[in-house]
VMD Tcl script that builds the backbone (N, CA, C; Angstrom):
set m [mol new atoms 258]
animate dup $m
set s [atomselect $m all]
$s set {name element resname resid chain x y z} {
  {N N UNK 1 A -31.726 3.231 -3.049}
  {CA C UNK 1 A -30.496 3.586 -1.952}
  {C C UNK 1 A -29.534 2.861 -2.404}
  {N N UNK 2 A -28.338 2.443 -3.135}
  {CA C UNK 2 A -27.408 1.290 -3.509}
  {C C UNK 2 A -26.867 1.382 -2.221}
  {N N UNK 3 A -26.753 -0.133 -2.242}
  {CA C UNK 3 A -25.809 -0.834 -1.138}
  {C C UNK 3 A -24.662 -1.775 -1.680}
  {N N UNK 4 A -24.033 -2.205 -1.434}
  {CA C UNK 4 A -22.779 -1.948 -1.959}
  {C C UNK 4 A -21.738 -3.700 -0.270}
  {N N UNK 5 A -21.468 -4.509 -1.099}
  {CA C UNK 5 A -21.284 -5.524 -0.558}
  {C C UNK 5 A -19.515 -5.677 -0.350}
  {N N UNK 6 A -18.901 -5.345 1.095}
  {CA C UNK 6 A -17.691 -6.094 1.836}
  {C C UNK 6 A -17.152 -6.455 2.100}
  {N N UNK 7 A -16.531 -7.388 2.330}
  {CA C UNK 7 A -15.839 -8.287 3.028}
  {C C UNK 7 A -15.097 -7.612 4.071}
  {N N UNK 8 A -15.513 -6.329 5.292}
  {CA C UNK 8 A -15.607 -5.528 5.893}
  {C C UNK 8 A -14.730 -5.969 7.221}
  {N N UNK 9 A -14.537 -6.991 7.767}
  {CA C UNK 9 A -13.717 -8.153 8.165}
  {C C UNK 9 A -12.206 -8.467 8.179}
  {N N UNK 10 A -11.644 -8.161 6.209}
  {CA C UNK 10 A -10.482 -8.122 6.088}
  {C C UNK 10 A -10.163 -6.680 5.204}
  {N N UNK 11 A -11.027 -5.299 4.783}
  {CA C UNK 11 A -10.960 -4.833 4.525}
  {C C UNK 11 A -10.959 -3.347 6.043}
  {N N UNK 12 A -11.446 -3.398 6.303}
  {CA C UNK 12 A -11.353 -2.729 8.136}
  {C C UNK 12 A -9.530 -3.073 8.665}
  {N N UNK 13 A -9.409 -4.424 8.769}
  {CA C UNK 13 A -8.235 -4.684 9.192}
  {C C UNK 13 A -7.223 -3.905 9.099}
  {N N UNK 14 A -7.213 -3.742 7.452}
  {CA C UNK 14 A -6.439 -3.224 6.840}
  {C C UNK 14 A -6.071 -1.599 7.208}
  {N N UNK 15 A -7.322 -0.835 7.401}
  {CA C UNK 15 A -7.179 0.718 7.539}
  {C C UNK 15 A -7.239 1.052 8.250}
  {N N UNK 16 A -7.640 -0.069 9.808}
  {CA C UNK 16 A -7.374 0.605 11.167}
  {C C UNK 16 A -6.037 0.105 11.014}
  {N N UNK 17 A -5.028 -1.018 10.487}
  {CA C UNK 17 A -4.284 -1.056 11.191}
  {C C UNK 17 A -3.135 0.415 9.539}
  {N N UNK 18 A -3.408 0.679 8.829}
  {CA C UNK 18 A -2.953 1.992 8.412}
  {C C UNK 18 A -3.332 3.361 8.803}
  {N N UNK 19 A -4.317 2.926 9.734}
  {CA C UNK 19 A -5.278 4.392 10.612}
  {C C UNK 19 A -4.208 4.420 11.694}
  {N N UNK 20 A -3.801 2.778 12.360}
  {CA C UNK 20 A -2.995 2.752 13.218}
  {C C UNK 20 A -1.389 3.892 13.101}
  {N N UNK 21 A -0.689 3.000 12.161}
  {CA C UNK 21 A 0.299 3.610 11.355}
  {C C UNK 21 A 0.856 4.730 11.991}
  {N N UNK 22 A -0.350 6.181 10.900}
  {CA C UNK 22 A -0.412 7.078 11.216}
  {C C UNK 22 A -0.583 7.739 12.407}
  {N N UNK 23 A -1.078 7.186 13.223}
  {CA C UNK 23 A -1.013 7.612 14.421}
  {C C UNK 23 A 0.166 7.458 15.128}
  {N N UNK 24 A 1.174 6.626 14.858}
  {CA C UNK 24 A 2.283 5.850 15.632}
  {C C UNK 24 A 3.489 6.957 15.033}
  {N N UNK 25 A 2.904 6.931 13.358}
  {CA C UNK 25 A 4.648 7.180 12.735}
  {C C UNK 25 A 4.701 7.946 12.962}
  {N N UNK 26 A 2.713 8.184 12.479}
  {CA C UNK 26 A 4.042 10.462 12.194}
  {C C UNK 26 A 2.857 10.423 13.916}
  {N N UNK 27 A 1.058 10.712 13.519}
  {CA C UNK 27 A 1.101 12.298 14.990}
  {C C UNK 27 A 1.687 12.188 16.479}
  {N N UNK 28 A 1.870 11.417 16.484}
  {CA C UNK 28 A 2.969 11.241 18.161}
  {C C UNK 28 A 3.952 11.682 17.785}
  {N N UNK 29 A 4.607 11.664 16.575}
  {CA C UNK 29 A 5.392 12.039 16.518}
  {C C UNK 29 A 5.389 13.414 16.783}
  {N N UNK 30 A 4.933 13.850 15.097}
  {CA C UNK 30 A 4.889 15.412 14.570}
  {C C UNK 30 A 4.879 16.503 16.097}
  {N N UNK 31 A 3.952 15.664 16.429}
  {CA C UNK 31 A 2.580 17.201 17.386}
  {C C UNK 31 A 3.779 17.055 18.728}
  {N N UNK 32 A 4.801 16.414 19.013}
  {CA C UNK 32 A 6.405 16.269 19.870}
  {C C UNK 32 A 7.019 16.590 19.875}
  {N N UNK 33 A 7.074 17.053 18.284}
  {CA C UNK 33 A 7.999 18.010 17.441}
  {C C UNK 33 A 7.951 18.944 17.286}
  {N N UNK 34 A 6.838 19.884 17.125}
  {CA C UNK 34 A 6.299 21.453 16.497}
  {C C UNK 34 A 5.005 21.635 16.767}
  {N N UNK 35 A 5.065 23.056 16.998}
  {CA C UNK 35 A 3.617 22.779 17.266}
  {C C UNK 35 A 2.349 23.833 16.038}
  {N N UNK 36 A 2.313 22.919 15.607}
  {CA C UNK 36 A 1.534 23.330 14.541}
  {C C UNK 36 A 0.303 24.839 14.510}
  {N N UNK 37 A 0.538 25.499 13.664}
  {CA C UNK 37 A -0.423 27.246 13.910}
  {C C UNK 37 A -1.433 26.862 13.164}
  {N N UNK 38 A -2.113 26.172 12.233}
  {CA C UNK 38 A -2.577 25.931 10.919}
  {C C UNK 38 A -2.834 24.523 10.836}
  {N N UNK 39 A -3.902 24.038 10.217}
  {CA C UNK 39 A -4.513 22.945 9.112}
  {C C UNK 39 A -4.078 22.870 8.273}
  {N N UNK 40 A -3.572 24.544 7.348}
  {CA C UNK 40 A -1.924 24.653 6.104}
  {C C UNK 40 A -1.261 23.712 6.362}
  {N N UNK 41 A -0.320 23.956 7.881}
  {CA C UNK 41 A 0.792 23.197 8.104}
  {C C UNK 41 A 1.069 21.756 8.605}
  {N N UNK 42 A -0.446 21.471 8.815}
  {CA C UNK 42 A -0.184 19.835 9.649}
  {C C UNK 42 A -0.632 18.926 8.687}
  {N N UNK 43 A -1.392 20.057 7.545}
  {CA C UNK 43 A -1.455 19.052 6.173}
  {C C UNK 43 A -0.490 18.879 5.210}
  {N N UNK 44 A 0.814 19.942 5.784}
  {CA C UNK 44 A 1.900 19.740 4.498}
  {C C UNK 44 A 2.672 18.932 5.093}
  {N N UNK 45 A 1.910 18.985 6.278}
  {CA C UNK 45 A 3.701 17.114 7.044}
  {C C UNK 45 A 2.879 16.725 6.860}
  {N N UNK 46 A 1.881 16.277 7.222}
  {CA C UNK 46 A 1.569 15.096 6.602}
  {C C UNK 46 A 0.796 14.435 4.677}
  {N N UNK 47 A 1.115 15.427 4.676}
  {CA C UNK 47 A 1.408 15.574 2.959}
  {C C UNK 47 A 2.528 14.901 2.588}
  {N N UNK 48 A 3.805 15.008 3.161}
  {CA C UNK 48 A 5.354 14.862 3.013}
  {C C UNK 48 A 4.332 12.800 3.832}
  {N N UNK 49 A 4.533 12.976 4.631}
  {CA C UNK 49 A 5.093 11.480 5.372}
  {C C UNK 49 A 3.597 10.918 4.001}
  {N N UNK 50 A 2.773 11.376 4.126}
  {CA C UNK 50 A 2.500 10.076 2.899}
  {C C UNK 50 A 3.495 9.883 2.143}
  {N N UNK 51 A 3.223 10.695 0.642}
  {CA C UNK 51 A 4.371 10.621 0.292}
  {C C UNK 51 A 5.617 9.487 0.466}
  {N N UNK 52 A 6.090 9.750 2.267}
  {CA C UNK 52 A 7.045 8.537 2.413}
  {C C UNK 52 A 6.973 7.256 2.794}
  {N N UNK 53 A 5.093 7.525 3.016}
  {CA C UNK 53 A 5.084 6.069 3.480}
  {C C UNK 53 A 4.573 5.389 1.893}
  {N N UNK 54 A 3.632 5.870 0.733}
  {CA C UNK 54 A 3.651 5.286 -0.347}
  {C C UNK 54 A 4.889 5.255 -1.499}
  {N N UNK 55 A 5.343 5.456 -1.171}
  {CA C UNK 55 A 7.074 5.989 -2.266}
  {C C UNK 55 A 8.883 5.823 -1.561}
  {N N UNK 56 A 8.515 5.226 -0.415}
  {CA C UNK 56 A 10.337 5.478 0.958}
  {C C UNK 56 A 10.281 3.893 1.204}
  {N N UNK 57 A 8.824 4.064 2.184}
  {CA C UNK 57 A 8.865 3.480 2.984}
  {C C UNK 57 A 8.880 1.792 2.875}
  {N N UNK 58 A 8.836 1.276 3.150}
  {CA C UNK 58 A 9.182 -1.066 2.677}
  {C C UNK 58 A 8.075 -1.351 3.746}
  {N N UNK 59 A 7.427 -1.566 3.182}
  {CA C UNK 59 A 6.305 -1.713 4.489}
  {C C UNK 59 A 6.407 -4.040 4.211}
  {N N UNK 60 A 6.604 -4.321 5.817}
  {CA C UNK 60 A 6.005 -5.803 6.261}
  {C C UNK 60 A 4.419 -6.969 6.196}
  {N N UNK 61 A 4.253 -5.829 5.917}
  {CA C UNK 61 A 2.487 -6.668 5.478}
  {C C UNK 61 A 2.613 -7.885 4.684}
  {N N UNK 62 A 1.502 -9.248 4.792}
  {CA C UNK 62 A 1.769 -10.096 4.246}
  {C C UNK 62 A 1.958 -9.541 2.992}
  {N N UNK 63 A 0.961 -8.997 2.108}
  {CA C UNK 63 A 1.016 -8.303 0.771}
  {C C UNK 63 A 2.332 -8.462 -0.458}
  {N N UNK 64 A 2.624 -6.810 0.830}
  {CA C UNK 64 A 3.784 -6.411 0.245}
  {C C UNK 64 A 4.933 -7.179 0.564}
  {N N UNK 65 A 5.834 -7.668 1.973}
  {CA C UNK 65 A 6.799 -8.546 1.984}
  {C C UNK 65 A 7.761 -7.727 1.581}
  {N N UNK 66 A 7.997 -6.488 2.716}
  {CA C UNK 66 A 9.226 -5.751 1.906}
  {C C UNK 66 A 9.425 -4.830 0.996}
  {N N UNK 67 A 8.578 -4.419 -0.174}
  {CA C UNK 67 A 8.311 -3.556 -0.356}
  {C C UNK 67 A 7.435 -2.302 -0.539}
  {N N UNK 68 A 7.445 -1.464 -0.896}
  {CA C UNK 68 A 7.009 -0.438 -0.994}
  {C C UNK 68 A 6.045 -0.309 -1.920}
  {N N UNK 69 A 4.481 -0.027 -1.359}
  {CA C UNK 69 A 3.410 0.844 -1.777}
  {C C UNK 69 A 3.314 0.732 -3.221}
  {N N UNK 70 A 3.473 1.837 -4.117}
  {CA C UNK 70 A 4.794 2.611 -5.348}
  {C C UNK 70 A 4.281 0.653 -6.192}
  {N N UNK 71 A 5.848 -0.160 -5.534}
  {CA C UNK 71 A 6.311 -0.715 -6.382}
  {C C UNK 71 A 4.515 -1.932 -6.140}
  {N N UNK 72 A 4.532 -2.122 -5.575}
  {CA C UNK 72 A 3.018 -2.808 -5.734}
  {C C UNK 72 A 2.539 -2.443 -6.908}
  {N N UNK 73 A 1.573 -1.287 -7.023}
  {CA C UNK 73 A 1.229 -0.861 -8.049}
  {C C UNK 73 A 1.927 -0.782 -9.277}
  {N N UNK 74 A 3.020 -0.808 -9.022}
  {CA C UNK 74 A 3.021 -1.189 -10.580}
  {C C UNK 74 A 3.508 -2.359 -10.909}
  {N N UNK 75 A 4.080 -3.755 -9.620}
  {CA C UNK 75 A 4.051 -5.012 -10.162}
  {C C UNK 75 A 2.216 -5.767 -11.021}
  {N N UNK 76 A 1.710 -4.832 -10.297}
  {CA C UNK 76 A 0.058 -4.705 -10.530}
  {C C UNK 76 A -0.924 -4.626 -11.828}
  {N N UNK 77 A -0.308 -3.158 -12.327}
  {CA C UNK 77 A -0.292 -2.813 -13.292}
  {C C UNK 77 A 0.178 -2.988 -14.645}
  {N N UNK 78 A 2.323 -3.957 -14.674}
  {CA C UNK 78 A 2.618 -5.440 -15.638}
  {C C UNK 78 A 1.577 -5.583 -15.497}
  {N N UNK 79 A 1.132 -6.538 -14.308}
  {CA C UNK 79 A 0.169 -7.654 -14.739}
  {C C UNK 79 A -0.857 -7.824 -15.967}
  {N N UNK 80 A -1.552 -6.001 -15.748}
  {CA C UNK 80 A -2.384 -6.168 -16.065}
  {C C UNK 80 A -2.614 -6.369 -17.708}
  {N N UNK 81 A -1.202 -5.270 -17.822}
  {CA C UNK 81 A -0.747 -4.584 -19.232}
  {C C UNK 81 A -1.332 -2.877 -19.592}
  {N N UNK 82 A -0.452 -2.634 -17.653}
  {CA C UNK 82 A -1.306 -1.215 -18.083}
  {C C UNK 82 A -0.049 -0.588 -18.811}
  {N N UNK 83 A 0.323 1.069 -19.044}
  {CA C UNK 83 A 0.617 1.277 -19.452}
  {C C UNK 83 A 0.961 1.869 -18.016}
  {N N UNK 84 A 2.572 2.588 -17.611}
  {CA C UNK 84 A 3.447 2.851 -16.524}
  {C C UNK 84 A 2.750 4.883 -16.438}
  {N N UNK 85 A 2.674 5.586 -15.612}
  {CA C UNK 85 A 2.424 6.784 -15.541}
  {C C UNK 85 A 3.229 7.270 -16.304}
  {N N UNK 86 A 3.046 8.009 -16.278}
  {CA C UNK 86 A 4.487 9.218 -17.443}
  {C C UNK 86 A 5.223 9.376 -16.323}
}
mol reanalyze $m
mol bondsrecalc $m
mol representation Tube
mol addrep $m
């Protein structure tokens, strides 16, 4: 068995905040607007929200400072001199 050391107090907080965002900005709103008849239907709407979250929605977190997550990823890739995705 392999064990990995993770700084739980940092990474867990980010995951918890993302879960709260999903709850407040997607699930609570989606369940009021629409009655889902299948998991595929719910998954399609969730996929659209995740796209919006990663490529359209600005983030006010201390690491993103008003950028969208994709912008931060591209900036990191440029620092590492990695090619941009095609």
